[in-house]
C-alpha positions in Angstrom: 70.8 180.3 70.7 70.0 181.7 67.4 70.4 185.4 66.5 66.8 187.1 66.3 65.9 188.1 62.7 65.1 191.6 61.5 61.5 190.7 61.2 61.7 189.5 65.2 63.7 192.8 66.0 61.0 194.8 64.2 58.0 193.1 65.5 59.2 193.5 69.1 60.1 197.1 68.5 56.9 198.4 67.2 54.8 196.2 70.2 56.9 197.9 72.9 56.8 201.2 71.2 52.7 201.2 70.2 51.8 199.3 73.6 53.6 201.8 75.3 51.7 204.5 74.1 48.5 203.2 74.0 48.6 202.2 77.6 49.7 205.5 79.0 47.1 207.3 76.7 44.3 204.6 78.2 45.4 204.9 81.5 46.4 208.5 81.9 48.6 207.9 84.8 51.4 210.2 85.6 53.0 208.7 88.8 56.2 207.0 88.3 55.0 203.6 89.4 52.4 203.5 87.1 54.4 204.4 84.0 57.2 202.0 85.5 54.4 198.9 85.4 53.3 200.1 81.8 57.0 200.1 80.6 57.7 196.5 82.0 54.4 195.4 80.9 55.3 196.7 77.1 58.5 195.1 77.6 57.1 191.9 78.1 54.8 192.0 75.6 57.3 193.0 73.0 59.6 189.8 74.1 56.4 187.6 73.7 55.3 189.0 70.0 59.3 188.8 68.9 59.7 185.1 70.4 56.4 183.9 68.8 57.4 185.4 65.0 58.2 182.2 63.2 62.2 181.6 62.5 63.1 180.9 59.0 63.3 177.1 58.5 66.8 175.7 57.7 66.9 174.4 54.4 67.9 170.8 54.7 70.4 169.6 51.7 70.1 166.1 50.8 73.6 164.5 50.4 73.7 162.8 47.1 74.1 159.0 48.0 76.8 157.2 45.8 75.5 155.0 43.4 75.4 151.2 44.4 78.4 149.5 43.6 77.6 146.2 41.8 79.8 143.4 42.4 82.1 142.9 39.5 83.2 139.3 38.7 86.6 138.8 38.2 87.7 138.5 34.7 89.3 135.1 34.3 92.8 135.2 33.0 93.2 133.9 29.6 96.3 131.7 28.9 98.0 133.9 26.4 100.6 132.2 24.1 103.4 134.2 23.2 104.9 133.8 19.8 108.2 135.2 20.7 109.0 132.8 23.4 109.1 129.5 21.3 
């Protein structure tokens, strides 16, 4: 599993903090059970936001393909006459 990026960590953390504050202020709960439910809901929401932040695309590097080899025709052997071997 790839490591989370800085953007994912930041978005997830901000979501947890602000959604917890918003839900606590809107619900005006003071019971321990209510606060625990809000905390779990905020963590789940933060995880959802962090996982939906797009991951950076890995660059695909095209490997250089070798040039197609042309079939070279063999060079015919030329009969050489040696002037020294007479």
